[in-house]
PDBQT receptor file of N, H, CA, C and O in Angstrom, charges set to zero:
ATOM      1  N   UNK A   1       0.807  -1.177  -0.012  1.00  0.00    +0.000 N 
ATOM      2  CA  UNK A   1      -0.063  -0.031   0.015  1.00  0.00    +0.000 C 
ATOM      3  C   UNK A   1       0.836   1.237   0.010  1.00  0.00    +0.000 C 
ATOM      4  O   UNK A   1       0.405   2.292  -0.455  1.00  0.00    +0.000 OA
ATOM      5  N   UNK A   2       2.086   1.130   0.529  1.00  0.00    +0.000 N 
ATOM      6  H   UNK A   2       2.436   0.273   0.907  1.00  0.00    +0.000 HD
ATOM      7  CA  UNK A   2       2.918   2.288   0.528  1.00  0.00    +0.000 C 
ATOM      8  C   UNK A   2       3.167   2.888  -0.853  1.00  0.00    +0.000 C 
ATOM      9  O   UNK A   2       3.224   4.107  -1.014  1.00  0.00    +0.000 OA
ATOM     10  N   UNK A   3       3.313   2.020  -1.833  1.00  0.00    +0.000 N 
ATOM     11  H   UNK A   3       3.267   1.030  -1.702  1.00  0.00    +0.000 HD
ATOM     12  CA  UNK A   3       3.599   2.449  -3.203  1.00  0.00    +0.000 C 
ATOM     13  C   UNK A   3       2.429   3.108  -3.802  1.00  0.00    +0.000 C 
ATOM     14  O   UNK A   3       2.604   4.030  -4.599  1.00  0.00    +0.000 OA
ATOM     15  N   UNK A   4       1.205   2.695  -3.471  1.00  0.00    +0.000 N 
ATOM     16  H   UNK A   4       1.062   1.946  -2.823  1.00  0.00    +0.000 HD
ATOM     17  CA  UNK A   4       0.031   3.284  -4.009  1.00  0.00    +0.000 C 
ATOM     18  C   UNK A   4      -0.177   4.744  -3.459  1.00  0.00    +0.000 C 
ATOM     19  O   UNK A   4      -0.566   5.647  -4.200  1.00  0.00    +0.000 OA
ATOM     20  N   UNK A   5       0.068   4.913  -2.280  1.00  0.00    +0.000 N 
ATOM     21  H   UNK A   5       0.384   4.180  -1.678  1.00  0.00    +0.000 HD
ATOM     22  CA  UNK A   5      -0.097   6.156  -1.676  1.00  0.00    +0.000 C 
ATOM     23  C   UNK A   5       0.918   7.166  -2.207  1.00  0.00    +0.000 C 
ATOM     24  O   UNK A   5       0.611   8.328  -2.471  1.00  0.00    +0.000 OA
ATOM     25  N   UNK A   6       2.228   6.624  -2.357  1.00  0.00    +0.000 N 
ATOM     26  H   UNK A   6       2.478   5.680  -2.142  1.00  0.00    +0.000 HD
ATOM     27  CA  UNK A   6       3.152   7.524  -3.009  1.00  0.00    +0.000 C 
ATOM     28  C   UNK A   6       2.846   7.875  -4.424  1.00  0.00    +0.000 C 
ATOM     29  O   UNK A   6       3.088   9.002  -4.856  1.00  0.00    +0.000 OA
ATOM     30  N   UNK A   7       2.301   6.902  -5.178  1.00  0.00    +0.000 N 
ATOM     31  H   UNK A   7       2.105   5.987  -4.827  1.00  0.00    +0.000 HD
ATOM     32  CA  UNK A   7       1.976   7.208  -6.581  1.00  0.00    +0.000 C 
ATOM     33  C   UNK A   7       0.820   8.130  -6.633  1.00  0.00    +0.000 C 
ATOM     34  O   UNK A   7       0.786   8.996  -7.507  1.00  0.00    +0.000 OA
ATOM     35  N   UNK A   8      -0.164   8.006  -5.733  1.00  0.00    +0.000 N 
ATOM     36  H   UNK A   8      -0.137   7.303  -5.022  1.00  0.00    +0.000 HD
ATOM     37  CA  UNK A   8      -1.269   8.993  -5.721  1.00  0.00    +0.000 C 
ATOM     38  C   UNK A   8      -0.906  10.421  -5.487  1.00  0.00    +0.000 C 
ATOM     39  O   UNK A   8      -1.537  11.356  -5.981  1.00  0.00    +0.000 OA
ATOM     40  N   UNK A   9       0.172  10.557  -4.688  1.00  0.00    +0.000 N 
ATOM     41  H   UNK A   9       0.684   9.798  -4.287  1.00  0.00    +0.000 HD
ATOM     42  CA  UNK A   9       0.676  11.873  -4.453  1.00  0.00    +0.000 C 
ATOM     43  C   UNK A   9       1.409  12.537  -5.590  1.00  0.00    +0.000 C 
ATOM     44  O   UNK A   9       1.575  13.756  -5.621  1.00  0.00    +0.000 OA
ATOM     45  N   UNK A  10       1.841  11.724  -6.514  1.00  0.00    +0.000 N 
ATOM     46  H   UNK A  10       1.707  10.733  -6.489  1.00  0.00    +0.000 HD
ATOM     47  CA  UNK A  10       2.577  12.303  -7.598  1.00  0.00    +0.000 C 
ATOM     48  C   UNK A  10       1.545  12.651  -8.708  1.00  0.00    +0.000 C 
ATOM     49  O   UNK A  10       1.877  13.508  -9.527  1.00  0.00    +0.000 OA
ATOM     50  N   UNK A  11       0.436  12.118  -8.801  1.00  0.00    +0.000 N 
ATOM     51  H   UNK A  11       0.166  11.422  -8.136  1.00  0.00    +0.000 HD
ATOM     52  CA  UNK A  11      -0.532  12.376  -9.804  1.00  0.00    +0.000 C 
ATOM     53  C   UNK A  11      -1.243  13.842  -9.519  1.00  0.00    +0.000 C 
ATOM     54  O   UNK A  11      -1.518  14.172  -8.365  1.00  0.00    +0.000 OA
ATOM     55  N   UNK A  12      -1.479  14.569 -10.477  1.00  0.00    +0.000 N 
ATOM     56  H   UNK A  12      -1.255  14.301 -11.414  1.00  0.00    +0.000 HD
ATOM     57  CA  UNK A  12      -2.163  15.853 -10.248  1.00  0.00    +0.000 C 
ATOM     58  C   UNK A  12      -3.653  15.649  -9.854  1.00  0.00    +0.000 C 
ATOM     59  O   UNK A  12      -4.366  14.857 -10.469  1.00  0.00    +0.000 OA
ATOM     60  N   UNK A  13      -4.067  16.341  -8.876  1.00  0.00    +0.000 N 
ATOM     61  H   UNK A  13      -3.487  16.985  -8.376  1.00  0.00    +0.000 HD
ATOM     62  CA  UNK A  13      -5.483  16.279  -8.357  1.00  0.00    +0.000 C 
ATOM     63  C   UNK A  13      -6.321  17.187  -9.111  1.00  0.00    +0.000 C 
ATOM     64  O   UNK A  13      -5.992  18.367  -9.236  1.00  0.00    +0.000 OA
ATOM     65  N   UNK A  14      -7.403  16.711  -9.634  1.00  0.00    +0.000 N 
ATOM     66  H   UNK A  14      -7.669  15.753  -9.533  1.00  0.00    +0.000 HD
ATOM     67  CA  UNK A  14      -8.306  17.663 -10.327  1.00  0.00    +0.000 C 
ATOM     68  C   UNK A  14      -9.238  18.266  -9.306  1.00  0.00    +0.000 C 
ATOM     69  O   UNK A  14      -9.591  17.617  -8.322  1.00  0.00    +0.000 OA
ATOM     70  N   UNK A  15      -9.624  19.455  -9.522  1.00  0.00    +0.000 N 
ATOM     71  H   UNK A  15      -9.337  19.982 -10.322  1.00  0.00    +0.000 HD
ATOM     72  CA  UNK A  15     -10.638  20.021  -8.631  1.00  0.00    +0.000 C 
ATOM     73  C   UNK A  15     -12.024  19.699  -9.047  1.00  0.00    +0.000 C 
ATOM     74  O   UNK A  15     -12.244  19.326 -10.200  1.00  0.00    +0.000 OA
ATOM     75  N   UNK A  16     -12.993  19.827  -8.151  1.00  0.00    +0.000 N 
ATOM     76  H   UNK A  16     -12.814  20.130  -7.215  1.00  0.00    +0.000 HD
ATOM     77  CA  UNK A  16     -14.363  19.395  -8.493  1.00  0.00    +0.000 C 
ATOM     78  C   UNK A  16     -14.990  20.206  -9.524  1.00  0.00    +0.000 C 
ATOM     79  O   UNK A  16     -15.625  19.606 -10.393  1.00  0.00    +0.000 OA
ATOM     80  N   UNK A  17     -14.911  21.521  -9.568  1.00  0.00    +0.000 N 
ATOM     81  H   UNK A  17     -14.396  22.007  -8.863  1.00  0.00    +0.000 HD
ATOM     82  CA  UNK A  17     -15.601  22.353 -10.477  1.00  0.00    +0.000 C 
ATOM     83  C   UNK A  17     -14.930  22.611 -11.706  1.00  0.00    +0.000 C 
ATOM     84  O   UNK A  17     -15.436  23.401 -12.504  1.00  0.00    +0.000 OA
ATOM     85  N   UNK A  18     -13.782  22.006 -11.973  1.00  0.00    +0.000 N 
ATOM     86  H   UNK A  18     -13.371  21.365 -11.325  1.00  0.00    +0.000 HD
ATOM     87  CA  UNK A  18     -13.122  22.312 -13.231  1.00  0.00    +0.000 C 
ATOM     88  C   UNK A  18     -13.903  21.918 -14.456  1.00  0.00    +0.000 C 
ATOM     89  O   UNK A  18     -13.980  22.686 -15.416  1.00  0.00    +0.000 OA
ATOM     90  N   UNK A  19     -14.488  20.726 -14.444  1.00  0.00    +0.000 N 
ATOM     91  H   UNK A  19     -14.425  20.102 -13.665  1.00  0.00    +0.000 HD
ATOM     92  CA  UNK A  19     -15.160  20.221 -15.637  1.00  0.00    +0.000 C 
ATOM     93  C   UNK A  19     -16.453  21.163 -15.957  1.00  0.00    +0.000 C 
ATOM     94  O   UNK A  19     -16.750  21.474 -17.110  1.00  0.00    +0.000 OA
ATOM     95  N   UNK A  20     -17.146  21.558 -14.876  1.00  0.00    +0.000 N 
ATOM     96  H   UNK A  20     -16.905  21.305 -13.939  1.00  0.00    +0.000 HD
ATOM     97  CA  UNK A  20     -18.267  22.436 -15.016  1.00  0.00    +0.000 C 
ATOM     98  C   UNK A  20     -17.837  23.840 -15.661  1.00  0.00    +0.000 C 
ATOM     99  O   UNK A  20     -18.467  24.364 -16.579  1.00  0.00    +0.000 OA
ATOM    100  N   UNK A  21     -16.805  24.332 -15.130  1.00  0.00    +0.000 N 
ATOM    101  H   UNK A  21     -16.292  23.906 -14.384  1.00  0.00    +0.000 HD
ATOM    102  CA  UNK A  21     -16.280  25.651 -15.631  1.00  0.00    +0.000 C 
ATOM    103  C   UNK A  21     -15.908  25.528 -17.210  1.00  0.00    +0.000 C 
ATOM    104  O   UNK A  21     -16.271  26.374 -18.027  1.00  0.00    +0.000 OA
ATOM    105  N   UNK A  22     -15.178  24.430 -17.531  1.00  0.00    +0.000 N 
ATOM    106  H   UNK A  22     -14.883  23.743 -16.867  1.00  0.00    +0.000 HD
ATOM    107  CA  UNK A  22     -14.748  24.249 -18.843  1.00  0.00    +0.000 C 
ATOM    108  C   UNK A  22     -16.066  23.979 -19.694  1.00  0.00    +0.000 C 
ATOM    109  O   UNK A  22     -16.110  24.470 -20.822  1.00  0.00    +0.000 OA
ATOM    110  N   UNK A  23     -17.049  23.296 -19.271  1.00  0.00    +0.000 N 
ATOM    111  H   UNK A  23     -17.014  22.897 -18.354  1.00  0.00    +0.000 HD
ATOM    112  CA  UNK A  23     -18.284  23.031 -19.990  1.00  0.00    +0.000 C 
ATOM    113  C   UNK A  23     -19.041  24.359 -20.200  1.00  0.00    +0.000 C 
ATOM    114  O   UNK A  23     -19.538  24.581 -21.304  1.00  0.00    +0.000 OA
ATOM    115  N   UNK A  24     -19.152  25.231 -19.221  1.00  0.00    +0.000 N 
ATOM    116  H   UNK A  24     -18.749  25.050 -18.324  1.00  0.00    +0.000 HD
ATOM    117  CA  UNK A  24     -19.789  26.539 -19.330  1.00  0.00    +0.000 C 
ATOM    118  C   UNK A  24     -19.121  27.444 -20.228  1.00  0.00    +0.000 C 
ATOM    119  O   UNK A  24     -19.774  28.213 -20.934  1.00  0.00    +0.000 OA
ATOM    120  N   UNK A  25     -17.793  27.402 -20.250  1.00  0.00    +0.000 N 
ATOM    121  H   UNK A  25     -17.263  26.777 -19.677  1.00  0.00    +0.000 HD
ATOM    122  CA  UNK A  25     -17.057  28.253 -21.219  1.00  0.00    +0.000 C 
ATOM    123  C   UNK A  25     -17.176  27.840 -22.689  1.00  0.00    +0.000 C 
ATOM    124  O   UNK A  25     -17.146  28.707 -23.563  1.00  0.00    +0.000 OA
ATOM    125  N   UNK A  26     -17.313  26.511 -22.994  1.00  0.00    +0.000 N 
ATOM    126  H   UNK A  26     -17.337  25.808 -22.284  1.00  0.00    +0.000 HD
ATOM    127  CA  UNK A  26     -17.431  26.002 -24.212  1.00  0.00    +0.000 C 
ATOM    128  C   UNK A  26     -18.845  26.374 -24.697  1.00  0.00    +0.000 C 
ATOM    129  O   UNK A  26     -19.001  26.889 -25.804  1.00  0.00    +0.000 OA
ATOM    130  N   UNK A  27     -19.854  26.118 -23.887  1.00  0.00    +0.000 N 
ATOM    131  H   UNK A  27     -19.727  25.700 -22.988  1.00  0.00    +0.000 HD
ATOM    132  CA  UNK A  27     -21.274  26.458 -24.258  1.00  0.00    +0.000 C 
ATOM    133  C   UNK A  27     -21.449  27.971 -24.499  1.00  0.00    +0.000 C 
ATOM    134  O   UNK A  27     -22.159  28.367 -25.424  1.00  0.00    +0.000 OA
ATOM    135  N   UNK A  28     -20.835  28.780 -23.710  1.00  0.00    +0.000 N 
ATOM    136  H   UNK A  28     -20.258  28.458 -22.958  1.00  0.00    +0.000 HD
ATOM    137  CA  UNK A  28     -20.870  30.186 -23.885  1.00  0.00    +0.000 C 
ATOM    138  C   UNK A  28     -20.217  30.630 -25.239  1.00  0.00    +0.000 C 
ATOM    139  O   UNK A  28     -20.736  31.516 -25.920  1.00  0.00    +0.000 OA
ATOM    140  N   UNK A  29     -19.110  30.014 -25.595  1.00  0.00    +0.000 N 
ATOM    141  H   UNK A  29     -18.689  29.295 -25.043  1.00  0.00    +0.000 HD
ATOM    142  CA  UNK A  29     -18.451  30.385 -26.812  1.00  0.00    +0.000 C 
ATOM    143  C   UNK A  29     -19.277  29.952 -28.004  1.00  0.00    +0.000 C 
ATOM    144  O   UNK A  29     -19.392  30.695 -28.979  1.00  0.00    +0.000 OA
ATOM    145  N   UNK A  30     -19.839  28.792 -27.945  1.00  0.00    +0.000 N 
ATOM    146  H   UNK A  30     -19.745  28.188 -27.153  1.00  0.00    +0.000 HD
ATOM    147  CA  UNK A  30     -20.782  28.313 -28.981  1.00  0.00    +0.000 C 
ATOM    148  C   UNK A  30     -21.982  29.122 -29.193  1.00  0.00    +0.000 C 
ATOM    149  O   UNK A  30     -22.382  29.423 -30.318  1.00  0.00    +0.000 OA
ATOM    150  N   UNK A  31     -22.577  29.487 -28.060  1.00  0.00    +0.000 N 
ATOM    151  H   UNK A  31     -22.253  29.243 -27.146  1.00  0.00    +0.000 HD
ATOM    152  CA  UNK A  31     -23.758  30.357 -28.124  1.00  0.00    +0.000 C 
ATOM    153  C   UNK A  31     -23.486  31.742 -28.656  1.00  0.00    +0.000 C 
ATOM    154  O   UNK A  31     -24.303  32.314 -29.377  1.00  0.00    +0.000 OA
ATOM    155  N   UNK A  32     -22.331  32.283 -28.296  1.00  0.00    +0.000 N 
ATOM    156  H   UNK A  32     -21.667  31.819 -27.710  1.00  0.00    +0.000 HD
ATOM    157  CA  UNK A  32     -21.936  33.554 -28.822  1.00  0.00    +0.000 C 
ATOM    158  C   UNK A  32     -21.711  33.516 -30.345  1.00  0.00    +0.000 C 
ATOM    159  O   UNK A  32     -22.162  34.381 -31.095  1.00  0.00    +0.000 OA
ATOM    160  N   UNK A  33     -20.999  32.482 -30.746  1.00  0.00    +0.000 N 
ATOM    161  H   UNK A  33     -20.632  31.779 -30.136  1.00  0.00    +0.000 HD
ATOM    162  CA  UNK A  33     -20.704  32.318 -32.144  1.00  0.00    +0.000 C 
ATOM    163  C   UNK A  33     -22.051  32.100 -32.934  1.00  0.00    +0.000 C 
ATOM    164  O   UNK A  33     -22.242  32.670 -34.008  1.00  0.00    +0.000 OA
ATOM    165  N   UNK A  34     -22.905  31.321 -32.407  1.00  0.00    +0.000 N 
ATOM    166  H   UNK A  34     -22.749  30.858 -31.535  1.00  0.00    +0.000 HD
ATOM    167  CA  UNK A  34     -24.205  31.033 -33.033  1.00  0.00    +0.000 C 
ATOM    168  C   UNK A  34     -25.007  32.312 -33.145  1.00  0.00    +0.000 C 
ATOM    169  O   UNK A  34     -25.636  32.513 -34.184  1.00  0.00    +0.000 OA
ATOM    170  N   UNK A  35     -25.035  33.199 -32.153  1.00  0.00    +0.000 N 
ATOM    171  H   UNK A  35     -24.523  33.036 -31.309  1.00  0.00    +0.000 HD
ATOM    172  CA  UNK A  35     -25.745  34.454 -32.205  1.00  0.00    +0.000 C 
ATOM    173  C   UNK A  35     -25.171  35.281 -33.200  1.00  0.00    +0.000 C 
ATOM    174  O   UNK A  35     -25.927  35.940 -33.914  1.00  0.00    +0.000 OA
ATOM    175  N   UNK A  36     -23.887  35.345 -33.358  1.00  0.00    +0.000 N 
ATOM    176  H   UNK A  36     -23.273  34.810 -32.778  1.00  0.00    +0.000 HD
ATOM    177  CA  UNK A  36     -23.259  36.228 -34.405  1.00  0.00    +0.000 C 
ATOM    178  C   UNK A  36     -23.586  35.657 -35.747  1.00  0.00    +0.000 C 
ATOM    179  O   UNK A  36     -23.858  36.434 -36.662  1.00  0.00    +0.000 OA
ATOM    180  N   UNK A  37     -23.584  34.405 -35.936  1.00  0.00    +0.000 N 
ATOM    181  H   UNK A  37     -23.363  33.774 -35.192  1.00  0.00    +0.000 HD
ATOM    182  CA  UNK A  37     -23.829  33.788 -37.240  1.00  0.00    +0.000 C 
ATOM    183  C   UNK A  37     -25.329  34.027 -37.626  1.00  0.00    +0.000 C 
ATOM    184  O   UNK A  37     -25.629  34.233 -38.802  1.00  0.00    +0.000 OA
ATOM    185  N   UNK A  38     -26.166  34.003 -36.739  1.00  0.00    +0.000 N 
ATOM    186  H   UNK A  38     -25.922  33.837 -35.784  1.00  0.00    +0.000 HD
ATOM    187  CA  UNK A  38     -27.645  34.205 -37.022  1.00  0.00    +0.000 C 
ATOM    188  C   UNK A  38     -27.829  35.726 -37.484  1.00  0.00    +0.000 C 
ATOM    189  O   UNK A  38     -28.552  36.052 -38.425  1.00  0.00    +0.000 OA
ATOM    190  N   UNK A  39     -27.058  36.646 -36.679  1.00  0.00    +0.000 N 
ATOM    191  H   UNK A  39     -26.470  36.381 -35.915  1.00  0.00    +0.000 HD
ATOM    192  CA  UNK A  39     -27.227  38.017 -37.009  1.00  0.00    +0.000 C 
ATOM    193  C   UNK A  39     -26.742  38.307 -38.407  1.00  0.00    +0.000 C 
ATOM    194  O   UNK A  39     -27.341  39.106 -39.127  1.00  0.00    +0.000 OA
ATOM    195  N   UNK A  40     -25.701  37.687 -38.781  1.00  0.00    +0.000 N 
ATOM    196  H   UNK A  40     -25.214  37.038 -38.196  1.00  0.00    +0.000 HD
ATOM    197  CA  UNK A  40     -25.153  37.937 -40.139  1.00  0.00    +0.000 C 
ATOM    198  C   UNK A  40     -25.706  37.269 -41.213  1.00  0.00    +0.000 C 
ATOM    199  O   UNK A  40     -25.729  37.812 -42.317  1.00  0.00    +0.000 OA
ATOM    200  N   UNK A  41     -26.241  35.950 -41.004  1.00  0.00    +0.000 N 
ATOM    201  H   UNK A  41     -26.222  35.509 -40.107  1.00  0.00    +0.000 HD
ATOM    202  CA  UNK A  41     -26.773  35.166 -42.131  1.00  0.00    +0.000 C 
ATOM    203  C   UNK A  41     -28.250  35.344 -42.307  1.00  0.00    +0.000 C 
ATOM    204  O   UNK A  41     -28.745  35.199 -43.425  1.00  0.00    +0.000 OA
ATOM    205  N   UNK A  42     -28.964  35.643 -41.285  1.00  0.00    +0.000 N 
ATOM    206  H   UNK A  42     -28.561  35.761 -40.378  1.00  0.00    +0.000 HD
ATOM    207  CA  UNK A  42     -30.436  35.768 -41.471  1.00  0.00    +0.000 C 
ATOM    208  C   UNK A  42     -30.843  36.858 -42.339  1.00  0.00    +0.000 C 
ATOM    209  O   UNK A  42     -31.815  36.615 -43.054  1.00  0.00    +0.000 OA
ATOM    210  N   UNK A  43     -30.267  38.104 -42.441  1.00  0.00    +0.000 N 
ATOM    211  H   UNK A  43     -29.477  38.301 -41.861  1.00  0.00    +0.000 HD
ATOM    212  CA  UNK A  43     -30.736  39.181 -43.459  1.00  0.00    +0.000 C 
ATOM    213  C   UNK A  43     -30.514  38.556 -44.812  1.00  0.00    +0.000 C 
ATOM    214  O   UNK A  43     -31.371  38.717 -45.682  1.00  0.00    +0.000 OA
ATOM    215  N   UNK A  44     -29.405  37.842 -45.056  1.00  0.00    +0.000 N 
ATOM    216  H   UNK A  44     -28.709  37.711 -44.349  1.00  0.00    +0.000 HD
ATOM    217  CA  UNK A  44     -29.111  37.271 -46.409  1.00  0.00    +0.000 C 
ATOM    218  C   UNK A  44     -30.150  36.320 -46.848  1.00  0.00    +0.000 C 
ATOM    219  O   UNK A  44     -30.600  36.330 -47.994  1.00  0.00    +0.000 OA
ATOM    220  N   UNK A  45     -30.556  35.435 -45.859  1.00  0.00    +0.000 N 
ATOM    221  H   UNK A  45     -30.191  35.427 -44.928  1.00  0.00    +0.000 HD
ATOM    222  CA  UNK A  45     -31.623  34.471 -46.247  1.00  0.00    +0.000 C 
ATOM    223  C   UNK A  45     -32.947  35.112 -46.451  1.00  0.00    +0.000 C 
ATOM    224  O   UNK A  45     -33.701  34.634 -47.298  1.00  0.00    +0.000 OA
ATOM    225  N   UNK A  46     -33.294  36.131 -45.769  1.00  0.00    +0.000 N 
ATOM    226  H   UNK A  46     -32.681  36.519 -45.080  1.00  0.00    +0.000 HD
ATOM    227  CA  UNK A  46     -34.556  36.854 -45.904  1.00  0.00    +0.000 C 
ATOM    228  C   UNK A  46     -34.494  37.522 -47.264  1.00  0.00    +0.000 C 
ATOM    229  O   UNK A  46     -35.493  37.506 -47.983  1.00  0.00    +0.000 OA
ATOM    230  N   UNK A  47     -33.485  38.049 -47.612  1.00  0.00    +0.000 N 
ATOM    231  H   UNK A  47     -32.674  38.062 -47.027  1.00  0.00    +0.000 HD
ATOM    232  CA  UNK A  47     -33.284  38.829 -48.923  1.00  0.00    +0.000 C 
ATOM    233  C   UNK A  47     -33.491  37.806 -50.055  1.00  0.00    +0.000 C 
ATOM    234  O   UNK A  47     -34.242  38.077 -50.993  1.00  0.00    +0.000 OA
ATOM    235  N   UNK A  48     -32.833  36.633 -49.980  1.00  0.00    +0.000 N 
ATOM    236  H   UNK A  48     -32.223  36.413 -49.218  1.00  0.00    +0.000 HD
ATOM    237  CA  UNK A  48     -33.002  35.570 -50.961  1.00  0.00    +0.000 C 
ATOM    238  C   UNK A  48     -34.394  35.104 -51.036  1.00  0.00    +0.000 C 
ATOM    239  O   UNK A  48     -34.877  34.884 -52.147  1.00  0.00    +0.000 OA
ATOM    240  N   UNK A  49     -35.161  34.912 -49.860  1.00  0.00    +0.000 N 
ATOM    241  H   UNK A  49     -34.769  35.091 -48.957  1.00  0.00    +0.000 HD
ATOM    242  CA  UNK A  49     -36.542  34.582 -49.923  1.00  0.00    +0.000 C 
ATOM    243  C   UNK A  49     -37.359  35.571 -50.627  1.00  0.00    +0.000 C 
ATOM    244  O   UNK A  49     -38.244  35.208 -51.401  1.00  0.00    +0.000 OA
ATOM    245  N   UNK A  50     -37.094  36.851 -50.387  1.00  0.00    +0.000 N 
ATOM    246  H   UNK A  50     -36.375  37.146 -49.758  1.00  0.00    +0.000 HD
ATOM    247  CA  UNK A  50     -37.907  37.918 -50.967  1.00  0.00    +0.000 C 
ATOM    248  C   UNK A  50     -37.643  37.925 -52.444  1.00  0.00    +0.000 C 
ATOM    249  O   UNK A  50     -38.604  38.095 -53.195  1.00  0.00    +0.000 OA
ATOM    250  N   UNK A  51     -36.433  37.757 -52.942  1.00  0.00    +0.000 N 
ATOM    251  H   UNK A  51     -35.652  37.619 -52.333  1.00  0.00    +0.000 HD
ATOM    252  CA  UNK A  51     -36.129  37.689 -54.369  1.00  0.00    +0.000 C 
ATOM    253  C   UNK A  51     -36.993  36.543 -54.992  1.00  0.00    +0.000 C 
ATOM    254  O   UNK A  51     -37.660  36.712 -56.012  1.00  0.00    +0.000 OA
ATOM    255  N   UNK A  52     -36.932  35.366 -54.303  1.00  0.00    +0.000 N 
ATOM    256  H   UNK A  52     -36.390  35.228 -53.474  1.00  0.00    +0.000 HD
ATOM    257  CA  UNK A  52     -37.546  34.267 -54.883  1.00  0.00    +0.000 C 
ATOM    258  C   UNK A  52     -39.065  34.522 -55.048  1.00  0.00    +0.000 C 
ATOM    259  O   UNK A  52     -39.632  34.306 -56.118  1.00  0.00    +0.000 OA
ATOM    260  N   UNK A  53     -39.722  35.005 -53.914  1.00  0.00    +0.000 N 
ATOM    261  H   UNK A  53     -39.261  35.181 -53.044  1.00  0.00    +0.000 HD
ATOM    262  CA  UNK A  53     -41.208  35.331 -53.961  1.00  0.00    +0.000 C 
ATOM    263  C   UNK A  53     -41.575  36.339 -54.980  1.00  0.00    +0.000 C 
ATOM    264  O   UNK A  53     -42.637  36.260 -55.598  1.00  0.00    +0.000 OA
ATOM    265  N   UNK A  54     -40.665  37.336 -55.174  1.00  0.00    +0.000 N 
ATOM    266  H   UNK A  54     -39.803  37.400 -54.672  1.00  0.00    +0.000 HD
ATOM    267  CA  UNK A  54     -41.001  38.450 -56.091  1.00  0.00    +0.000 C 
ATOM    268  C   UNK A  54     -41.086  37.728 -57.576  1.00  0.00    +0.000 C 
ATOM    269  O   UNK A  54     -42.008  37.925 -58.367  1.00  0.00    +0.000 OA
ATOM    270  N   UNK A  55     -40.003  36.890 -57.802  1.00  0.00    +0.000 N 
ATOM    271  H   UNK A  55     -39.254  36.730 -57.159  1.00  0.00    +0.000 HD
ATOM    272  CA  UNK A  55     -40.067  36.189 -59.075  1.00  0.00    +0.000 C 
ATOM    273  C   UNK A  55     -41.275  35.250 -59.270  1.00  0.00    +0.000 C 
ATOM    274  O   UNK A  55     -41.855  35.140 -60.350  1.00  0.00    +0.000 OA
ATOM    275  N   UNK A  56     -41.594  34.622 -58.217  1.00  0.00    +0.000 N 
ATOM    276  H   UNK A  56     -41.122  34.711 -57.339  1.00  0.00    +0.000 HD
ATOM    277  CA  UNK A  56     -42.725  33.725 -58.306  1.00  0.00    +0.000 C 
ATOM    278  C   UNK A  56     -44.015  34.451 -58.554  1.00  0.00    +0.000 C 
ATOM    279  O   UNK A  56     -44.785  34.025 -59.415  1.00  0.00    +0.000 OA
ATOM    280  N   UNK A  57     -44.306  35.553 -57.833  1.00  0.00    +0.000 N 
ATOM    281  H   UNK A  57     -43.681  35.900 -57.133  1.00  0.00    +0.000 HD
ATOM    282  CA  UNK A  57     -45.430  36.385 -58.133  1.00  0.00    +0.000 C 
ATOM    283  C   UNK A  57     -45.418  37.012 -59.442  1.00  0.00    +0.000 C 
ATOM    284  O   UNK A  57     -46.492  37.198 -60.015  1.00  0.00    +0.000 OA
ATOM    285  N   UNK A  58     -44.314  37.360 -59.982  1.00  0.00    +0.000 N 
ATOM    286  H   UNK A  58     -43.442  37.209 -59.516  1.00  0.00    +0.000 HD
ATOM    287  CA  UNK A  58     -44.226  37.968 -61.299  1.00  0.00    +0.000 C 
ATOM    288  C   UNK A  58     -44.605  36.864 -62.299  1.00  0.00    +0.000 C 
ATOM    289  O   UNK A  58     -45.268  37.211 -63.276  1.00  0.00    +0.000 OA
ATOM    290  N   UNK A  59     -44.257  35.564 -62.165  1.00  0.00    +0.000 N 
ATOM    291  H   UNK A  59     -43.719  35.282 -61.371  1.00  0.00    +0.000 HD
ATOM    292  CA  UNK A  59     -44.618  34.585 -63.085  1.00  0.00    +0.000 C 
ATOM    293  C   UNK A  59     -46.166  34.277 -62.946  1.00  0.00    +0.000 C 
ATOM    294  O   UNK A  59     -46.826  33.953 -63.933  1.00  0.00    +0.000 OA
ATOM    295  N   UNK A  60     -46.668  34.380 -61.794  1.00  0.00    +0.000 N 
ATOM    296  H   UNK A  60     -46.131  34.643 -60.992  1.00  0.00    +0.000 HD
ATOM    297  CA  UNK A  60     -48.097  34.100 -61.587  1.00  0.00    +0.000 C 
ATOM    298  C   UNK A  60     -48.929  35.088 -62.255  1.00  0.00    +0.000 C 
ATOM    299  O   UNK A  60     -49.981  34.745 -62.794  1.00  0.00    +0.000 OA
ATOM    300  N   UNK A  61     -48.478  36.435 -62.253  1.00  0.00    +0.000 N 
ATOM    301  H   UNK A  61     -47.624  36.714 -61.815  1.00  0.00    +0.000 HD
ATOM    302  CA  UNK A  61     -49.272  37.631 -62.774  1.00  0.00    +0.000 C 
ATOM    303  C   UNK A  61     -48.984  37.849 -64.270  1.00  0.00    +0.000 C 
ATOM    304  O   UNK A  61     -49.466  38.839 -64.819  1.00  0.00    +0.000 OA
ATOM    305  N   UNK A  62     -48.236  36.992 -64.950  1.00  0.00    +0.000 N 
ATOM    306  H   UNK A  62     -47.845  36.187 -64.504  1.00  0.00    +0.000 HD
ATOM    307  CA  UNK A  62     -48.102  37.244 -66.368  1.00  0.00    +0.000 C 
ATOM    308  C   UNK A  62     -49.384  36.981 -67.101  1.00  0.00    +0.000 C 
ATOM    309  O   UNK A  62     -50.181  36.119 -66.730  1.00  0.00    +0.000 OA
ATOM    310  N   UNK A  63     -49.576  37.803 -68.230  1.00  0.00    +0.000 N 
ATOM    311  H   UNK A  63     -48.929  38.503 -68.531  1.00  0.00    +0.000 HD
ATOM    312  CA  UNK A  63     -50.859  37.728 -68.964  1.00  0.00    +0.000 C 
ATOM    313  C   UNK A  63     -50.865  36.649 -69.944  1.00  0.00    +0.000 C 
ATOM    314  O   UNK A  63     -51.861  36.527 -70.657  1.00  0.00    +0.000 OA
ATOM    315  N   UNK A  64     -49.852  35.825 -70.074  1.00  0.00    +0.000 N 
ATOM    316  H   UNK A  64     -49.043  35.924 -69.494  1.00  0.00    +0.000 HD
ATOM    317  CA  UNK A  64     -49.958  34.790 -71.152  1.00  0.00    +0.000 C 
ATOM    318  C   UNK A  64     -50.771  33.620 -70.640  1.00  0.00    +0.000 C 
ATOM    319  O   UNK A  64     -50.671  33.204 -69.485  1.00  0.00    +0.000 OA
ATOM    320  N   UNK A  65     -51.591  33.102 -71.564  1.00  0.00    +0.000 N 
ATOM    321  H   UNK A  65     -51.673  33.439 -72.502  1.00  0.00    +0.000 HD
ATOM    322  CA  UNK A  65     -52.399  31.857 -71.164  1.00  0.00    +0.000 C 
ATOM    323  C   UNK A  65     -51.687  30.619 -71.041  1.00  0.00    +0.000 C 
ATOM    324  O   UNK A  65     -52.286  29.591 -70.723  1.00  0.00    +0.000 OA
TER     325      UNK A  65
């Protein structure tokens, strides 16, 4: 048993809250990046939808039979 206690003293001890702090930092970074992506991509998607619908309504309103 003496060798096991000596071995356990050499290994670094992890603190209890370290995993939770790391998890919260990763989730925060992902949420922040997702928010920025939505803010920048959403106007482009809405503009593309608007162009598509304008073209669709133009085709529907043509006077050709």
